[in-house]
N, C-alpha and C positions, 0 to 999 in steps of 0.2 A: 279379300284384303287388297287394298290399293297399294301400289308402290309409286315412287317418284320418277319413273321412267316414261310411262305412257298411260293415259286414261282415255278409253274409247267411250263415246256417247252415241246413241242412236241418232241418225240424221247428220252426223258429222264426226270429226275427230278432233279432240282437244288435247294438245300436247302440253304436258307439264313436266318439264325437265328439272333436274336438280338445280341447274343454273337459274331457271326462272323462279324457282322457289326462294333461292337466296336473294334474288333481286326484289321479290315481293317483301321479304322480311326486312331488307335493308331500307325500305321506304316506310316501314311501320313506325319508326321514330323520326320526327322531323330532324333534318340535318342542319346544324348551325355552322356558320362560316367560322374559319379559323380565328378571325378577328373577334367575332362575338364570343367565342369560347375563351379566348385569352382575357378579354375585358371582364367577363363575368366569372372568372375562375382564379381568384387570388390564392396565394399560398397561406396556409395556416399551420400552426405548430401544436402537436398533440403529445402530451406526456403519456407514453405507453408502458414504460417500466420505471420504477423508482426504488431507491434504497436497495439496490442489488449489489451483492458482493462480486458477481461476475455475470456475464451474458454469453450465450452462444450466438455468433454472428456468421451468416453465410450469404453468398450471392453466386448466381450462375452468370458467367460472362465477365466482362471487364468491370473493374471497380477502382475508385480512387479515394484516398484518405487525405483530408486537408486539416490544417490547424485552424482554430477559430480564436479571435476574429481575423487573424493575419492572412488567412486564405492561402497558406503555403502548402504546396504538395509535399506530403510526408512519405507516402508509399502507395502502392497500387499493384495491380496484377490482373489475372484473368479469372481464376476460380478462387473463391474465398470461402474458407470454412475454418473459423478460429474462435478462440476464447478471448474475451476482453475483460480486464479487471483493473482496479485502481492500483497505483504504485506510489511510492514516496515522491518520485520526481514527476509523475504525470499519469499516463495510462499505459498498461501493458496490452499490446496488440499482438496476441500470440506470444512469441518469444521475444518480440521487439518492444523496447520501452520507448514510448513517444513522450517527450518531455513537454507536454502541454496538458492543461486541465480540461480543454474542450477540443473535440475533433468532430469532423463531419465526414460521413461515408456516403459516396455517391455511386450510382449505377446509371447506365444509359436510360433514356426515356422509354417507358414501357416494361423495363426489367423490374424484378422484385428483389427486396432484401428480406432475409429471414432472421427473425429474432426469437431465439428459443423455440424454433420450429414453426413459428407463425409468420406468414408472408405479408409484406407491406410494400405499397407503392411509394414513390417519392424518394427522399433522402433521409438519413438518420443522423442526428446529433447525439454524441455521447459526452456527458459532463461528469467530471469527478467532483463530488460534493465535499464539503468540509469534514464530514464524518467518514471519509474514505469509501463511501458507497457511490454507486453509479446511478445516474438518471439518464433515460433514453427518450429522446424527443423525435417524433416522426414529422418531418416537414413535407407537406403534401398539398397538392392543388385541392381547392374546396370541393369541387364536384367528385373527385376520386375519394376524398374523405367521406363524403356522403354515401358512396357505394358501400363503405364498410360500416356505416352507422345504421341504415334503415332496417336491415335484416335483424339487428339486435333490438330495435325499438318497436317494430310491428312485424306481424307475420307476412312472409312473402306470398302467402296464399290468400291474403285479403284482397278485396276489390281494388283495382288500380287507382280509383279516385281517392280512397282512404290513404293509400301509400303515397300518392302525389301530395296530399295535404301534409303528410308527415315530412316529405321532402322539403317543401317550402318552409315549414316551421323549423326543421332542423338546420336548414341553410341560414335562416335569419338568426337563430340562436347562436350558431357558430360565429357568424360575423360580428354580432354584438359582443360576444366574449372576447374575440380577437381585438376589438377596439378597446375594450376595458383593460386588457392585459398586455398591451403592446410594449410596455416597458419591462415586462417580466420575461423569463426564459421560455415560457410556453403560454399558449392561449387557452387550451382546454385540457382536461384529463380524459381518460378513456373509460370512465365509470359512471355510475348513476348520478354523481355530483356534477357532471357536465352532460355528456351524451355517451352512451355505451358504444365503443368503437373497437373493433378487433381486426382491422386491416383487410387485405384482400381475401383472407381466409373466410370471411363472412359474406362475400358478395354472392348475390343470386340474380338470375335474369330479370325477374319482375321488379325487384327493388332498384336495380340499375336502370331499367327502362323508365321507372317513375322519376328518377333523378334526371335523366336525359329529356324527358317530356316537360320538365319544369326548369330547364337550364337557366340559371341566373335569377330565378324568380324569388323575391323576398317580400315580407310584410313590412309596411311602414305605417307610422302614425304621425300626423302633422309633418310629413316630409322626411321622417327619419326612422331608422330601424329601432326596435325596442326588444326587450328580453322576452321572446316568445316561449314562455314556459309551457310544458305539457306534462301529462301524467297518464297512468294506465286507465283508471276508472273513477269517475267523479261521484257516482251514486245518485245522479239526478240533477245536481246543480253544481256548477264550478265555483271556485272560491275567489274572493276578492284578495288580490295580492297585497293590499294594504294591511290585511290581517296577519301577514307573515313577514313582509319586508317593507322597507321604506319606499314603496312604489305605489303611486296613486295616479292611475291613468285609465281612461275609458276602456281600452281593449282588454284590460286585466281586472275589471271590476266584478266579473262573474256573469254567467249566463245560464239559462235553462238548457238542460240536455235531454234527458228522457229517452236516450237511445242506447244506453249501455247496460241494460238489464240482462243481456245475454252473456255478459262478461263473467268468467269464473271467479272474478275478484269482487263481484257486486256485493255479496254478503260473506262475512267471515266471522269466526269466533276464535279468540285467543285466550289461553289459560296461562297466567304468569304466577309463579310462586311469590308470595308476599315477601319472603326473605330476599328474593332477587330485587324486588322494587326497593326494599329498605336499603339494600347495599348501594344501589345506583343513586338513590336520593342522598345518601350519606356522602358518596363520592362527588356529588354536585353541590354540597354545602347545606343540605336540608337535614336538620336534626330531628329525624323521626325514628322511633324505635319499633315497637310492635304495632303494625298497622291495624286499625280497627274499622276505619271507614274511608271510602273514596266516593266523593260526591261531585257531580257536575253542577257548578254554580251559575254558569252562563253559556249560552251558545250564540254564535254569530248568525247572520242572515242565511247562510247556506246550510245551517244545521250542525256545523262542526263545533266541537268543544272550544269555547273561548277561555273560560276559567274553570278550574277544578280545585277542590280542597281535599287534602289527605290528612286524616287524623290518626293518632295512636292511642293506646289504652291508658296513657298517663295524662291525656287531655291536651297534649301538644298537637298543633295542626300547622300545615303549611299550605299556602295558596300558590298555584303555578298555572301557566297557560297550557292549553292542549298541545301547542307547538313544542314547548319545552319538554313536556312529558314524552311526546313521540320521539324527540331527539335523544332523550336519555335512554329510552327503551330500545331504540334502533328502528329506522324507517322500514326495514323489511319485516321485523317482528311485529311492530305496531303499524299496520298497513295505512291507516288514516286517522284523523282526529274526529271522525264521525262515528262515535261509539257510545254504548251504554255500559256502565260498569256495575259489577255486583261481586260481593265477596262470598266465596263458598269455602268454608273451613280455612285452609291455609293458602288459598289461591284467589287471585283476582281474575274474574271472567269478564272479558270485553266482547260484546256483540257489536260488530261494526259493519259499515257500508263503505265500499270503494277502496281504491289503492292509490296512494300518492298524495302530494300536497294539495291537489285539486285546482291549481291555477292554470288557466289557459286551455289548451285543447285536451279533451278527453279522448284518448286513443280508441278505446272500445266504442265510445259514442260516435267517433268519426267513421268507424267501420259500420255501425248501425245506420248512420245517415246515408252512407254510400250505397248500402243495400236497399235503401228506400228512394234511390234515384238522384240524390244530391251529388253534385260534382265537387271537386276540391275547393274551388273558389267559394262556393256556397257554404261548404263546411267551415271554412276559415272565417267567413263573415259572421257566422253564428258564434264561434268561440272567441273571436277577437273583434267585437263590435266597434265600428269606427275606424278600423284599420283598412288599408288599401294594399293591393298587390302591384309591385313594380319590378324592375330588374336592376341588378347591381350597378350596371353602367350608368343608370340614371341618378344614382346617389353616390357615385364614386368619391366625390369631394368630401363626403362626410364620414368616410371609413378610415 
């Protein structure tokens, strides 16, 4: 067993001290200048808690609480551990009532804020809503935000090039959403409808390294960022965004994958009681009673269900899109719109392929490509044809 104090080799002595090991590791990730980091690291706002009656708030070290938008210092101290809730006049901060509907809690750079036991970098905005519930928004530098995203979106044990591809994609998506929502209270949510983010609690060495290796790198098309959607498993071919949303551009038209067959989500089967489908159809305005048939009427170029017909035993039928059917049934229960339906007694059996909306980068496909020697840039060019990689400082005027 070797240790980090001394390694002897025949014909000479090689000294490997703990200090030298640290120096080697410190150069493993290219060091960016402070100016580069600041220019490529804007602040974004993430909704991390919503509609809460109260929250547990804690911090180690100094903290300050300011009113918003007045930026007036309301209180502060050294060690913080308190309960926060809404009040008639504003916000209860422990036993003290702050007569403002919006407050900001700050800590020194590098310190953490704890929300219900989870740790977050940056600062926290607490907003009292009209329904007397609380919304909590984490204001955080983009790169630090990505530290808390990548572990939730891909495995930290995957090849580094796949994780780097995810880093560039997630960074671009966050910036695009921030631009779209600049007039709102927050830019992104912390769930599958934006990007899954759980703060410093979910940081890992390999995912943080991938963020640092791609500092400030983003995808652009015709000189501007675009919504770099991604998903778990495409099942062989990615989807044209125009089939789902009002987006028609070359990088999101769909591409061949063929590298995600090792995904545990590549094939799946789902059994849904017909009564559950009947209820959800009724809740969405479709007058269907006892379901008798479910038929795929058309598929798009990627093989996913475009239109389907559901008929009942009285002869009434309804036509709906695969997208709407998946939305009604839930995106986690109905993993994709690439499925074959069949009715078995009182259940609908769906035999499907892939997981997710299918647009943009296939995460398991990116893993497969990296295992076959492709780097992050090559992976992204396949999934976003026509797109280019640049850095945030080069497009700052468009953000």
